[in-house]
N, C-alpha and C positions, 0 to 999 in steps of 0.2 A: 396722370400728372407725373412729370419726371422727378425722380428721387434727388433730393438735395444732397450734395456731397457732405460727408462728415467732417467737421472742422478738426484740424490737427491740434494736438496738444502744444502748449507753449513751454519753453524751458529757459532757465537762466544761464548766464555765462558759467556759473559754477557747475551746473548740471551738464553743460556741453563739455567741460573739462573732464568730468567723470566718464561721459560716453566715449570721448576720444582718447582717454588715457593720458592727458597732458595736463600741464599746470594752467592755472587761471591766467597767468601772465602770457602764456602762449596763445590762449584764446583772444586776449586783448591785442596781441600782435597781429593775429589773423584779421581782426576787425579793421585795424589801421592800414595794413599793407595790401589786403586783397579787396579790390573793388567789387568782386562778385560774391563776397561774403554776404549771407542773407541779411536783409534789413530788419530792424526790430519790428515785431508785429503787435507789440503791446508793452505794458509796463510803463516805466517812467524813464526820464533821461538818465538818471543815476542808476536805475535798476531795470534795464530793458529786458524784454522777453522776446524769444525767437521762435518761429514756427519749427516744431520738432522735425517734421518730414523734410522741410527745406534744408535744415541743418544737416540731416543725415544724407541727403542727396549731394550737398556740397562736400561733405567729408568723403563720400564714396567716389566722387569725381576726382579727388586728389589722392585716392588710394589709402585713406585713413580707415582701416577696419576698426570697428568698435572694440575697444579694450575692456568694455564692461562685461563682467561675468553674467551668466544667465540669471542668477539671483539678483544681481544689481539692476539688470535690465527690467526684471519683474518689479523690483522695488520702485524704480523710476516710473514705470508705466502706472503703477497703483498710485503713486504720489501725484501724478499729473491728472488723474481722473477727477472730474468734478463730482459733486455730490449727486447730481442727477444721473451721472454715468455709473455710480457705484451701487445701484439698487440690487444688482445681482451678486454682490460680494459674498453674501451668505452662502451662495452656491458654489463658490470657487473651491472650498475644501472638499466638496463632493467630487470635483474633477480630479483633485490630487489623488483621491482614493481610486477612482476609475483608471487614471492614467498610469498608476503604479503597476497595473497588470499588463500594460502594453509593452511591446518590444521597442527598441530605439528606432527601428525602421518604420514601425507603425506611427510612432509619434512624430517622426520627421515628415511623413506624408500628411499628417494633420496640420503641422506647422506651416507647411508650404501650400496648403489649400486656400482657395479664395475665401474672403470674409464670410460670405453667405453660407458656404459649406462648412466652414469652421464653427460658426455659431450653431448651425443645426446639429453638427456632430456633438458639440458640448452639451446641447439640450438633451440629446438622447443619453449621453454618458451620465449626466447628473441624475436623470430619472432612474437609470438602472441601479444606482446605489443609494437612492434617497433614504431607504428604510434603515440603513446602517448608522445614520447620524441623527442626533437630536433634531426633531422637526423645527423648521424655521419658516414655514409657509412655502407656497409654490415658487419655484425657481424659474425666472425667465431671463434669458440672455437676449441682447439685441445687438444691432450693428455697432453701437458705441462700445461694446465690450470686446470687440474682436482683438484689439491690441493687447489687452490684459490676458485674454484666452491664449493668444499665440505665445506671449511671454511665459505664461504659466506652463504650457505643455513643453516649451523649450527648457525651462528650468528643471522640470521633472525628468526629462530625458537626459540632461547633461549633469545635474548635480543631485538628483534623487528627490523623492517625494517629501522626505522630512525637511530638507532645506526649503522647498517650496512652501510647505505648510508653515514653517517658522516665519517666512516673510509675510505670508497672509495674516498670521496672528499678530505679528508686530505691527502691521499697518492698521488692523482693526482696533487694537488696544490704543494706538495713538489717536485714532479718531473718536474713541469713546471717552466717557468721563470716568472710566475705571481707573483706580490706582491700587497700588499694592499687589499687583499680579506679577509674582516672581516665581521662577522655576526652582524647585528643590534641587540642589546640586546632586549629580548622579552618585558620587561616593556616599553622600549622606543618605540618599534614598536606599542604596544597597545595604547600608548599616541598619536602617530601620527595618527593612524586610528580613534581614538576617537575625534580628532579635526575636522573631517569631519562631518558636521551636518547630522542628519538623518542616514539612512542606504543606501549607494550607491549600485546599482546593478552591474555596470560595472566599474572595477578598473584596472588601468594600473600602472606598475612599470617599467620605461624604463632602470633602472640599477638594476635589481631584485636580483642579487647575489644569495643567498641561498633561497630566497623566503620568508623571515621573515615578511616583510611588507604586502605582499599579503596574507599570512596566517593570519595576524592580521585582515585584511579586511574581510576575509572569516568568521572569528569568529564574526564579526559584521553584517553578513548577506549578504555579496557580493556573487553573484552567477555566475559572469563571471570575470575571472582573466586573465590578459594579462601581460606578462613579456618579457623582452629582456635583454641580458647581453653579453658583449664582450667575456667573457670566456666560452668556450663550456662546461667545467666541471661544472661551476656554473649554466648554463642554464639547463643542465641535472639534476643536483641535485634539482634545484628549481621546475622543472616539476614533478619529481618523488615525492618529498616531498609534494607538493600541492595536487597531486592526492591521496596520502595516507591520508593526514589530512583533506582534503575537498572533499571526493569522489563524492558528489552530485553537484559540481560546474563544470563549463566549464573552462578548463585550456589550455591556448595557450602560449607557451614560444618559443622564437626564439633566435638564436645566431648571434650577430653582434653588431656593434657600433651604438647606437641609434641616435647619432647626425649626423653621416656620412651616415648611411644606415638604415633609419627608417623602421622597419618591419611592422609598422601599420600606413601608411600614411593617411589612411582615417578614422581611429578610433577616435570617440569622446566619451570620457569616462565620467562617473558621477564624478569620483575622480581619481586623480593621487597621488600616494605616492612614495617618492623617497629619497634615500640616495646616491646621486651621488658621483663619484670620485672627490677629491679636488685637486686644484693646478695643473691642467693639462694644459700645454701651447700648446701642439700639439693636439688640439681638433677639428681642421678643420676650423680655422678662415679664412684662405685665400679662400679655395674652397667653403665655405658657406657664403661668404660675402653678396650675394644677396638672401639668403634664405628667403622665405615668412614667416617663423616662427618668424623672428625678428620684430614683430609688435611694440615693445617698444624700438627699437634701436639696432643697430649692437653691440654685445658684443665685448669688447676689447680682445686682445689676452690673456691677463692675467685674464679675467673674464669668465672662463669656467663655473663657477657656475651659472652666469646670463644666459648663453646659456641653461643650463638645466632648469632654471626657465621658460624661454620662450618656450622651447620645451614642458614643462608640460602644460602651459597655452594653447598652440596650440592644444593640445589633449583633451581639455575639452569641453563639451557641454556648451552653455551659462548658467551661474549660477553654473556650477560645481566648485568643490574645488580641489586645489592642496596643498599638505603639503610636504615640503622638509626639510631635515636636512642639514644645511650648516655651513661652518666655520664662525667665527665672522668677519673675514676680509671682507667678502662679504658685510657687512652692512656699511662699511666706506671707502673702497679703492677709491681713487680719480678717477681711470680709470673707475669705474662703476657708477659714479655720474649721468650721463645723463640717463642711463637705470633705475636706482633707482627712479630718479625724475619722469619719465614717468609711472612707476609702481604705484607710489603714486598718481600722478595727475589723472590717469585714474580710480582709485579706485580698481585696480587689487590686490594690496597688502592690506590685511585686518589685519594681526597681525604678530608680531615678538616675539618669546618667547626665552629668554636666559636660557640655562641649565647650571647646575654646572659642573665643570671639573670632569671627570670621567664617564660621562653619556655614552660615546661611544668613540671608537678610533677616533682620538688620545686622549688618556685619560688625558693628561696634559692641554688640551684646553677646554674651555667652549663653546660648540657648540650652534647653534641657530636653532630654528624651524621657518620657514617662512610659513604662511598660506596665500594662494592666492585664488581669485575667479575670474573666467572669467566673465567680466561684461555682463549683459543682455542689449540688445539694448534699451529696455524700462524700465530698472531698475532704482532704486533710486540713487540719487547722494551720493557718499561716502564722508563724511566731515571729517573723522578722521581715525586713524590707532591705533590699540591697541598694547601696549608694556608691556610685562610681564618679570620680572626678578626673576625666580625661584631660582636663585643662591643667592639671597639676604637673608642671614640667613638660607639658606637651611639646614634642619636637616639631618644628616647622622647617621648611626649606626656603631659601632665598635665591635658589638658582645656582648654576655653575657647579653643581654637585655638592654644595655646602649645606649646612643646616643651621637653624637658629631657633633657640627656645622662645616660645610665645611669652611675651611680656604684657601683663595686663595694664601696666601703666604707660605703655608706649603711646606717644602722642602722634598727631598727624593722621591723614586719611589713608596712607599707604600701609599695607601690612604684608607679612610674609605669607607664602602659600603653605597651607596646612599639610602635614604628613598624614594623609588619610589611612595609610597602611598601619601606622603606629596607633592612631586613634581607634581604628576598628579592632585591631588586635587586643588593645587594652579593654575596651568595652565588652567585646564578645568573650574574651578569656574569663573575665570576672563573672559575667552573666551565666555562662555555661557551667562554670564550677559551682556557682550558687544554686542553679536549678537541679544539678545532680545530687547535691546534699546540702540543703539550706541550713540544717541544724548544726553541721560540723564545718561550715564554711569559715575559713580563717582570714581570707582577704589579703590585701597588701597595704602595709602601713602608709597612710597618706594619700592612697589612691582608691582603694575599694574596701568597704566595710559593711557588714550586715548589722543593722540596728534592730533591737527587739521592739515589738509592737508597743509594749508597755512603756518603754523609754521614749517613744515618739509622741505618745498621747499626753503631752503637757498642756499648759495654757496657750501655747503658740502653735504647736504642731508645724514647726518649720521643717520643711523637707529639702532644704538646700544641701546638696552633696558636699560642697566645700567645707561647710561647718561640721557636718557629721563625720566625714572621713578624717577630719583633723584629730578627733578623739582617738582614732586608731593608732596614732603615732606613739602612744604610750608603750606599745610593745616593741619598739625599735631598739635593737642592741646598740648602745652608745659606741662600743668598739668598732662594730661593723660600719656604723655611720661615719665615724672618724676616718676609718680607712678609705671608704668610698669618697669622702670629701677630699682627702689628701691626694688620692689617685686622680681625681677630676682636676684638682688644682695644678698638679704636675703636668697633666696633659694641656692645660690652659697655657702654662708657661712655654711649653714646647711649640704649641700652635702660634703663640704670639711671636716667638722667634722666627718661625717659618714665614709668618705674614710680613714681618720687617724685612726679611731677606727677599721675598717676592716683590714687595713694594720698591725695593732699592735696586732691582735687577737692571732697569733701563731708565733712561731719561726721555722725557716727552717735550720736545722743543716746539717753539712757536713756528707756524708756517711762514711768518713774515708779518708785514704791517696789516695785511688783510687775509681772510681765509682763502684757501685754494679753490679754484673753480675748475670743473672738468665736465666734459661731455658725458652724458648718460644715455642708457638705453633701457627700455622696459624689458621685463622678463619675457613678455610675449615676443618682442623683437629678437631677443637672444635665442629663444626656443626655435623660432622660425629659421634662424641662421645656424642652428645645430650646436651652439655653444653650451647648451644644457637641455635637459629633458625634465619636464614637470610631470609628476606622477601623483595620483591620488587613489584612495580606496573606493571602489565602485559602491554606490548606495545599496542598501538592503534589497530594494526592489529589483536590482539588476543581477540577481543571483543566476539567472538563466542566460545572462548576456556574456559575451566574450570581451574581456578587457584588453584594449589595444596596447596599453603600456606594459613594460617588462614587469613581470610579477608572477604570482601563482606559486607553484611548488618550487622549492629550492633544490639545489643540487644534491642535498643529502637524502632525498627521497621521502622526507617526512611530509605529511599532509599539513597545509597551512593551519588548519584548525587546532593543531597541537602546539603551535608556537606561542610565545609571548607577543603581546601587542604594545607598541609604543604609542602613547596617548599625548594629547596636548598638555595634560597635567604633568606627565613625566618631564616634558621640556621645561615647564614652569618651575618645577621643583628640583630639576637636576637628578632625578632618580633613574634607575635602570628601568627597562620596559616592564610595566605592571599591569597592562590591560588584559581583559578577559577575551580569549580568542573565540568563545562560543558564538558571539554575535557576528562573526565574519564567516564567509563561505569560500570554499576552495576557488582559486583562480579569480578572486575579486580584490584581493589586497596585495599590493607590491611587497616584496621582501626587501628589507633595508640592507644596504651594503655599506661597509666602512667607507667614510668619505662623502657620503650623501649629506646634503644640507637639509635640515628639517625645520619647518617653520609652522608655528601654531596658527590654525585657521580662525581662532577667535581671540580677539585682543582685549577681552574684558577682565581676565584674571591678572594677578600680579606675577612677577618673575620674568626671566628671559623669554624672548619670543622665538629665538632660533638657536640651533646648536649643530655641530658637526657630529655625524654618527661615528661612534667608536667601535672597536672590535666587540665590545659587550653588546652594543646595539645591533650589530650585524646578525642577520638571520631572523630578526623579529619582524612581525607584520606591521604594516603602517595603519595607524588608527584612523578613524573617520574624520576627526577634526585636525588633521595634520597634512600639510603640503610637503611633498618631497621634491627637492631639486637635485638632480644628478648632473654635476658639471663635467664637461670635457676637461680633464686635467691638463691638456696641452693648451687650453685657452683660458681657463678660470681656476684660480686657487680657492679651495673649499673654505678655508678659514676666512679669507677676504670676503667671499660671497656670503658666508654666515654673518659676518660682522655688519656688512652694509644692509643685508636684507632684514636683519633684526633691529636696525636703528629705529629709534623712537619716531623721528620725522618721517622716515620711509614708511613705517607701518601706518602712521596717521594718514599720510597721503593716499594710501591704497586701501583704506578701511571705509566701510559704509555701515549704516545702522544707527540706532539711537541707544536703546538699553544695552544691546549686545553688539559689538563692533566686529564685523566680518571682514577678514582680509581677502582681497581679490589678488591672487598671486601674479596674474599677468600685468598688473599695474605697478608692482614693485619696480624700483629703478636701480640700476647698477652702473657705477662709474666705469668708463672705458679707459683702462689703464694697461700698460704693458705687463706681461706676466711676471717679470722680475719685480716690478714695483707692487703688483698685487701681493706677491709673497712677502715683501717687506711689511705691508699692512696686515697681512694675514698672521704673521708672526706676532705683531703687536696685539691683534684681537685675541690670539691664543693666550698671551700673557695677561690680558684683561680678564679673561675667563678664570685663569689661575688665581689672580688677585681676588676676584669675587668669591671663589671657593674658599680661599684661605681666610678672608674676612668673615665669611659666614661661619666657618668652623670656630673661629675665636669668639664670635658673638654667642654661638650656642654654648661653648664651654664656659664662658664668663657668666652667662645667666644661670647655667646649671650649677656652677660653683656657688654663686651668690644664693641660689635657692636652697641648696644643701646647708650652707652656713646659717642663713637666716632661720631655716626651720629647726636646725639643730640647736642653735643658741636659744631661740624662743621656747623650744620644747624641753630644755633642760638636759639635752643629750650631749652637748658640747659646751666647753667653758672657754672664755677668752684667753688668749696667750698673755703672759705677763707683759705689761707695757714697758718697752725698752726705755732706758734713761735718755733724756734729751741733753 
């Protein structure tokens, strides 16, 4: 019986615009002006659908090469699959793991092979690595999976396995009923891992999610990683991601509820890192009432977080450390008082660190980090607990090189990007000083304070750092505080004068009765014409591959691994390059040159999207989540290019995704203007950057001055000035 042809997927006009790298208005014009444009194959009159292969054939006949990045192509194919076509989706992460070990040439051969050969190859590849990922039943690929398989292999080849894995997970989470699946930000994960003294060998995360905390532990030398997550998609992602990023470690990840069905009942780890789910009332309170893990008291039904705390302690070897990210209510709810009291009395709770709002989801809440240690039978008596408030006067950055102090009363949904370097230094500095000598620790007034166990065991046992470190302000020297306040106030006055001068440097005139209109070209078109070069850092799996773009070792003879790395966070915060070069391999990361234009690859965080590389940036390595545009100075002005590439509308038009927006660099558009006019606009964009930096500095100094004044007046260290006569 002859085989029936596989029906092609259907796409909307919006999806055609993404594939072609044009606006939706352009697609509408094509439909009206070209009689040979494919007829609708489905949908409605107001929302027609078009045959994907027919559209691609029409675009190819007119020389329109797809402007979609490999990750966007994969995302589109997965979105267009029907439910019946997606039965093999659980096997796709296996292919990411297998494909990561293949060379670009091998992957190209696979991508170009006929459908039948492609499916057979994928079946063999999935079977070869099936034992490394949490079991999800037998994987079977069929003819309808060929498009997804081809897009997946192309994405791994061109953008790396982690990007492909992220697209797969994003799609599965969208299709599932799961909610609250958020990644722990990398700087926060690094902080939690760094709070574990020394370098633990065996680390457990009982709510591992995407594996960010375990990856941070691996970066600090852990060689055995154990994880468990309720969501199968997250467990698969975690296992594959960890194997890719830490190939020399032992990785074991299981799927199930850690509280109800512990996959590692006999495991005693050196450290437990965990960002558990918050506010879950159906965590197993009734069936687990007599569980031996509750050595510090049975958690109340409303205290699922304290159940996770005791689960972590139960999995520690004596002397081992657990670090958990918890909501602030855990520190003070009345229903958890008895368990908190026992954690303090026994010496298991060593420190509580308050983070500023915006550190992690939920972004409007200042979360807390609890550091616990399983007591040794013969260990010393713990007489105090450390409390650190990193949110007190925490410096944040708003881009353009400026800073702004975090305001707890700030309204609106937009917030400044946090200065993780300052937060980490404050938390680790206090913690390390405390662990070296708990009995003589002096702390920092208003920021860090060691509170005696006896003082904590009152009727409430409130462990909120902001309340407890406030008492340490009694040791502040009034003269020193007055001098600091006066110095900050004088700096504020000078910064305000500088802001006024910067704001009045130029006038901004109306373009006329209507906005200017100009022809534009995509970055892909400009790159093909030689006006600029687009560079990126090769993915981790490509360490053995040769990077075609200019990069590798610089002229100073140093190996790239010794250089600083410029990250997307550095662009958002306006800081110098702060990334860790250990995750990059020689000859895989371009070296930044002054005048390069740098654009963040992810548009989910606040702050500027683009900047021009300065002399300070020059010589740094390009981070993974940053696109580098190297313009021909005879054809493109760097400041003009940075201004238009980082524009909000441009970024929105070139971004894809739901939870995390990924910027497709080839789809960004640039106005076609004469070089002299570009320079005029470029100078204006440079002044805008200076204005943003000056405003941010004023904001920071104003809030810092207000904080010092309010704290000094309320604490009795400062007195009001005599009221001048009116």
